[in-house]
C-alpha positions in Angstrom: 147.6 112.9 187.5 148.2 114.7 184.2 147.4 118.4 183.8 144.0 119.0 182.4 145.7 121.3 179.6 147.9 118.3 178.5 145.3 115.8 178.2 144.6 114.5 174.7 141.8 112.5 173.5 139.9 110.9 170.4 136.1 111.3 170.8 134.1 108.7 168.9 130.2 108.0 169.1 130.2 110.0 172.4 133.1 108.2 174.0 136.4 109.7 174.7 139.5 107.5 174.3 142.5 108.6 176.6 145.8 107.4 177.8 147.8 107.5 174.4 151.5 107.0 174.4 152.0 109.6 171.7 150.0 112.3 170.1 150.4 114.6 167.1 147.9 116.9 165.5 149.2 119.2 162.4 147.3 122.1 160.8 149.0 124.0 157.9 149.0 126.5 155.2 150.6 124.1 152.8 148.2 121.1 153.3 144.6 122.1 153.6 143.6 119.3 155.5 144.5 118.7 159.2 146.3 115.6 160.1 146.2 113.6 163.5 147.9 110.5 164.7 147.4 108.8 168.0 149.5 105.8 169.1 149.3 103.4 172.2 151.5 100.5 173.2 151.8 98.5 176.4 153.3 95.0 177.7 151.2 92.2 176.8 150.1 91.2 180.2 148.8 94.7 181.0 147.6 96.0 177.6 144.0 96.9 177.3 142.1 95.0 174.7 142.9 97.2 171.7 140.9 95.0 169.5 137.6 96.0 171.3 138.3 99.8 171.0 135.4 101.0 168.9 137.8 103.2 166.5 137.1 102.0 163.0 138.0 103.5 159.6 135.8 106.1 158.4 134.4 106.9 161.9 133.5 110.7 162.5 135.6 111.8 165.4 136.9 115.0 167.5 140.2 115.3 168.5 140.5 117.4 171.9 143.9 118.8 173.3 143.7 120.1 176.8 139.8 120.5 176.8 139.7 122.4 173.5 138.7 121.1 170.1 141.9 120.7 167.9 139.9 118.8 165.2 136.3 118.8 164.6 134.4 117.0 161.9 137.1 114.7 161.6 137.2 111.1 160.1 139.5 108.3 161.0 141.3 107.1 157.9 143.9 104.7 159.4 143.8 102.0 162.0 146.9 99.8 162.5 146.9 97.4 165.3 149.9 95.2 165.9 151.0 92.6 168.6 153.8 90.1 169.4 154.4 87.9 172.5 155.7 91.0 174.6 153.8 93.9 173.5 150.3 95.2 172.0 150.0 98.3 170.2 147.5 100.6 168.2 148.0 103.7 165.9 145.0 105.8 164.8 145.5 108.4 162.0 142.8 110.8 160.4 141.9 114.1 159.1 138.9 116.0 158.5 136.0 114.7 156.2 136.8 117.6 153.9 139.7 115.6 152.6 137.5 113.8 150.0 137.4 116.8 148.0 141.3 116.3 147.2 140.1 113.1 145.2 136.6 113.7 144.2 136.1 115.2 140.7 133.7 118.3 140.2 130.2 117.1 139.4 129.9 117.0 135.5 126.7 119.3 135.5 128.9 122.1 137.0 131.0 122.4 133.8 130.9 126.2 133.2 130.4 129.2 135.4 129.6 132.7 134.0 129.9 135.8 135.9 130.5 134.1 139.4 132.7 135.2 142.1 135.3 132.9 143.8 133.1 132.4 146.8 130.1 131.6 144.7 131.9 129.1 142.5 133.6 127.5 145.4 130.4 127.0 147.4 128.7 125.7 144.5 131.1 122.6 143.8 131.5 122.0 147.6 128.0 122.0 148.5 127.6 118.0 147.7 130.0 117.4 150.5 128.4 119.8 153.2 131.6 121.9 153.0 131.5 125.8 153.2 134.1 128.3 151.8 134.7 131.7 153.2 137.0 134.6 152.8 139.2 136.0 155.4 141.9 138.9 155.9 142.4 141.4 153.1 139.5 140.5 150.5 140.4 143.4 147.9 139.2 142.0 144.6 139.1 138.4 146.0 135.4 138.2 145.0 136.0 139.8 141.6 133.6 137.9 139.2 134.9 135.6 136.5 133.5 136.3 133.3 133.5 132.5 132.5 135.3 129.5 134.3 135.5 126.0 132.7 136.1 122.8 134.7 138.8 120.7 133.4 138.0 117.1 132.5 138.8 115.0 135.7 139.9 118.1 138.0 139.2 117.5 141.5 137.2 119.8 143.5 140.2 121.0 145.4 142.3 121.5 142.3 139.5 123.7 140.7 139.3 125.8 143.7 142.9 126.1 144.0 143.3 127.3 140.4 140.5 130.0 140.8 142.3 131.0 144.1 145.6 131.7 142.1 143.7 134.4 140.0 142.7 136.1 143.1 145.8 135.8 145.1 144.0 133.7 147.8 145.9 131.3 150.0 143.7 128.2 151.3 143.5 127.4 154.8 141.6 124.9 157.1 138.6 126.5 158.6 136.2 125.6 161.3 135.2 122.0 161.3 135.5 120.7 157.6 135.1 124.2 156.1 137.7 125.9 154.2 139.0 129.4 154.3 140.3 131.7 151.5 143.2 133.8 153.1 145.1 136.9 152.2 147.2 138.5 155.0 146.5 142.1 155.5 149.3 144.4 154.9 151.4 145.5 158.0 149.4 143.0 160.3 150.6 143.1 163.9 152.2 140.3 165.8 149.7 138.2 167.9 152.6 136.8 170.2 156.3 137.2 170.9 158.7 134.2 170.7 161.9 135.0 172.4 165.3 133.2 172.8 166.0 132.3 176.1 162.5 132.9 177.5 159.9 130.6 175.7 161.6 129.1 172.8 162.8 125.4 173.6 164.8 124.9 170.4 165.0 126.4 166.8 166.5 126.3 163.6 166.4 128.4 160.2 167.0 127.9 156.6 167.7 131.0 154.5 168.0 129.8 150.8 167.8 132.2 147.9 168.8 129.6 145.1 165.4 129.8 143.7 164.7 133.4 144.4 163.3 135.6 141.5 163.8 139.3 141.1 160.6 139.6 139.4 157.6 137.3 138.3 155.4 138.2 135.5 152.2 136.7 134.5 151.2 136.8 130.9 147.8 136.5 129.6 144.9 137.4 127.2 141.3 138.2 127.4 138.4 137.9 125.2 137.9 140.9 123.1 134.5 142.9 122.8 133.3 146.5 121.9 135.1 147.8 124.9 138.4 145.7 124.9 140.2 144.9 121.7 143.4 145.0 120.0 146.6 145.2 122.2 144.3 145.5 125.3 143.0 142.3 124.7 146.1 140.5 123.2 148.7 141.6 125.6 147.7 141.3 129.3 150.6 141.2 131.7 151.5 142.1 135.3 154.8 142.0 137.0 155.6 141.7 140.8 159.1 142.9 141.6 161.3 141.7 144.6 163.7 144.5 145.2 165.8 142.3 147.8 166.8 140.0 145.0 169.7 142.0 143.5 170.6 139.6 140.6 168.6 139.7 137.5 166.6 136.6 137.9 163.0 137.0 136.1 160.2 134.3 135.9 157.7 134.5 133.3 154.7 132.4 133.6 151.6 131.9 130.9 148.3 132.3 132.8 146.1 129.2 133.1 142.9 131.1 132.2 142.0 134.2 130.3 142.0 137.3 132.4 142.3 141.1 132.6 144.8 143.4 134.1 143.7 142.7 137.7 143.5 139.0 137.3 147.2 138.9 136.0 148.2 141.3 138.8 146.9 138.8 141.3 148.2 135.9 139.8 151.8 137.2 139.7 151.3 138.0 143.4 150.3 134.8 144.3 153.1 133.1 142.6 155.5 135.6 144.2 153.9 134.5 147.7 154.9 130.8 147.0 158.5 131.9 145.8 158.9 133.8 149.1 157.6 130.9 151.3 160.6 128.8 150.2 163.3 131.5 150.9 163.2 131.7 154.7 161.9 128.7 156.9 162.1 129.1 160.7 161.2 126.4 163.0 160.6 126.9 166.7 159.7 124.5 169.5 157.8 125.6 172.5 156.2 124.3 175.6 152.7 123.3 175.7 149.8 123.5 173.2 148.2 126.7 174.0 149.0 130.3 172.7 146.9 131.7 175.6 144.0 130.5 177.8 141.6 130.8 174.9 143.4 129.5 171.8 145.6 126.6 170.8 148.5 127.4 168.5 146.7 125.2 165.9 144.2 128.0 165.5 146.5 130.6 164.2 147.9 129.7 160.9 148.5 132.6 158.8 149.0 134.9 161.7 152.1 137.0 162.3 154.5 136.6 165.4 157.4 138.3 166.5 160.6 136.3 166.9 163.7 137.6 168.9 166.7 135.3 168.3 170.1 136.6 167.7 171.2 133.1 167.3 169.2 132.8 163.9 168.9 136.4 162.7 171.8 138.9 162.0 169.2 141.7 162.8 168.0 140.0 166.1 164.4 140.1 165.3 162.0 139.3 162.5 158.4 139.4 162.0 157.3 135.9 160.5 153.9 134.2 159.6 152.7 131.1 160.9 152.8 128.6 158.1 152.1 125.2 159.9 151.8 123.9 163.4 152.2 120.4 165.1 151.1 120.0 168.5 152.3 116.6 170.1 152.8 114.5 173.0 155.3 111.7 173.8 158.6 111.1 175.6 159.8 114.3 174.9 156.9 116.0 176.7 153.9 118.2 175.5 155.1 120.7 172.8 154.2 122.6 169.8 156.2 123.0 166.7 155.8 126.3 164.8 156.9 126.7 161.1 157.3 130.3 160.1 158.0 132.1 156.9 158.0 135.6 155.6 154.5 137.3 156.0 154.6 138.1 152.3 154.1 134.5 151.6 150.4 135.0 152.5 149.8 138.0 150.4 152.3 137.9 147.6 154.2 141.0 148.7 155.3 143.9 146.6 153.5 146.0 144.1 153.2 145.4 140.5 153.9 147.1 137.1 151.3 146.6 134.3 152.1 146.4 130.5 151.0 150.1 130.6 153.8 150.9 133.1 151.3 151.6 135.9 152.0 151.0 139.5 155.1 151.1 141.7 158.4 149.1 141.8 157.4 147.8 145.2 158.9 144.4 146.2 160.0 143.1 149.7 161.8 145.7 151.5 165.6 145.6 151.3 167.1 143.9 154.4 164.2 141.8 155.3 165.9 138.5 154.4 168.7 139.2 157.0 
């Protein structure tokens, strides 16, 4: 009998479907929508009647790993039955029902918002889909009101919300059920777990790549003038994030997508820096099982920080890294979880900023963090 904590199932219309040959569930801070894939195959003479399995395209479903809900408010998006004279097989794939916002455009009657916050605008455009948006982590200035926001013609709901998040240094993560979360990692967040070479790490690899690293990122914008803000203060609005760990002079300047003030430019520059940092260190670790502890799956900890001890990977033996993606799987290799890790600053932008008035510190990623 399989261990209860290693049993995977898809629940559709109140019925649990078990005995899958391979299982894969992924949650990520790169792709907002969780993904799952289940496959079954058996010799023709003993195969179950896959054609009669009531798993159809569009069916609402839940994915349960070890008795704990891994995907709720899911939708089956793919069904691939196959057979020949020797074998019958079936693959089921899907995601959460919120994935529709990636292709659906913003309702035409929501073309402009004046004086609303990120949370208010996001929840307004998500309401027709029964999806909710909330903030998590460091929410400083995250809900600062936008003076005016216009929806671009043909812009999807997801693209619209993501554009606003860039101006608030907010990173989108999957939330409970079909809901989505705007996240910014708190500075100096403690590690939720320790991963250690020779103890609980089955396999690991790392890529350190500074080819595209920037020494500074500057966001350049403007804002509408009024009686309080005019002239240079309106025409020249910039903010710069500096990464002191990049010793080469490698600046990157970007034009802001929307009008904004000094705070807006600062948050956009930090957000861009976060994505730049996410590409510079990638550590992949395989561990046994699906559970971080008795009460949670590793899939539930996207954005959290872990401590990794591995002299084989790091010149300084240990690093604090943030979880960017998790894939829990089962198959011939056993029941395992693959954790993708990046610099924690990838979830908050890292560093401090300098405004066009010279305010703020030099900041940046602490020297030596890359090694």
